[in-house]
N, C-alpha and C positions, 0 to 999 in steps of 0.2 A: 546376812556373811554367802558375795556372789558366790555364781560357779570361780570365775579368774581370781579372786582371794581365794578359795584354797582351795589353788594346783598349785602341782610342782611343779618347773621346767627339766627332765635327767634326758642324759642320753643314750637314745631305743641299744639296747642289748640285742644278738642273737632269738634265744625266747618270745621278743617282743612282735617276731614277724610275724607271724597270724594274726595276730591286733590290729595289727600298723596296715596288712594287707588286709581288713574287714569294712576298716575304716575307708583306703584309700575305694575298693570295693563299692562302697554306701555313700558315700559322695558324688561318685564316674555316674553312679546311676540312676545320680535327681539331675546329671545336669543333660542342660537342650539339645540335644542329641538322639538323632531314630535311633530306637532298641539296637539293632542289627550294631549300631556301629561301636556302639556303646561297650557291646560286648568282645567284639573282634578287635577292641583297643583296649581291655582291661589287662592286658599282659603288660604290657609295654610303661603302667602308671607302679604294678606291685615294685614292691626294693625288697630283694635278694638279704642274703649272707652278702657276694661281693658287692650287694651295693655300700654297706656297713665299712666299706676303707676304704672306700671312695669320694665316700657324703660321707657330712656331718652329720644325725638324723638325731632331733632332739620327740621327746615326747612332751606334751601336754596330760599328765596323772593326776584324777579329781581322787577327795578323799574314797579312799578302801579300795585303791590301786586302779579301777580303771581308768586306759587312756582313752582318753575325750580329741585329741589333736596327735600330728605331724604335722615337722618341719623340718626338710635340708633341705643343704646349701651344699656350695663351693669354689671356688675359684672361676672368675666368671671372666669369657675370652674377652681381649683387647676388642674385637670390632663391635664386638654386641653389647659395647661400655659408651656412654655417652665420653668422647673424645680426650683426649690425658686425661681418665682415670682411673679409679682401680677400684673393681671390686668384687661382692658374692653374689653367683647366682641362686634362688630362691628355687629353685631343683620341684619343689613342691610343699605346699599347703594347705592340708586336711583334718577338717574338721566334722567328726561324727556328727549327723544330721542331727543327732538328743542335743546336743549340747554347741549346734551352729546360736550364732547370734544371743552369745554369754559369756565376749569379750575371752577364748581361748583362741581366736587368731591373730588377735592383738599379743596378746601377749609373746604369741609362739613369731611373729614381726621385731618384738622388739626386742629375743631373743637372737634371731640371726641380726639386728641392727648391732646387736654385743658385741653377736660374734667377729661382723665385718672392723667392729672398732677395737677388739682386741688382735687380730687380725695385722690391723694396720691401715686398714683399706680407707678406702675413703664413702661409697656406697651398695646400695644389694638394689639387683636387677631383679624383676620378674617376668617372667612371659605368658601371663595373667590368662589364662579361661577367660570367653567371653561374657558370664555368667560372675564371674569373678571381681574385673571391673569395679562397680560401683568398691567394691570393700578397700580395694589400691588406691583410690581415688579418697576418701574417705579416710585414707591415712599413712599422706596428705605424699605422695610418692607423684609425680608428674611426668603425663605420655611421652614416649620416648619419639621423631621424629624418626621417621623410613626414609632410610638415606640411597636403599638400594632393595625396590620389591622385592627382583628373584631369589634378595637370598635374606633378610629384614622380617621376623619375627611381625607382626600388623601388631599383635600388643603391646610392647614394652614398656613397663611399666621402670620408673630411675627414684628410689631417695637417698638423701645426704645420709650419711649417720649422721 
């Protein structure tokens, strides 16, 4: 049985925040950025109890109760979406390094796509880190064109639900 097959997706709760933020820290520290930049930016990626009220946050929990990954989303701003579309913004997707390349990220993307449909929206938007672009391409996300270079994040990807 693969890791993904034995994984449960569930809503995050306040007691999970330490584990969630440990996963985020480990992922950010692997990004291809200068060490100082990673250390200075870490706090902006971490989730707090307040975020539990503003985002839908789910966990990928493997057998034994270990948290292997986390995803968070919220309704996307209309200006970030393709014209005349509604969607969710995938705010964060993190898989613990020891569980990467085992299907956990795909399970979390599928959970977000299910939420998009449950909310009656059309698709999922992600503002991807450079190192994650290949992952989102392989999950059938399409790169959105930059309409306004001063406003648009350069790595915006969209997937119809």
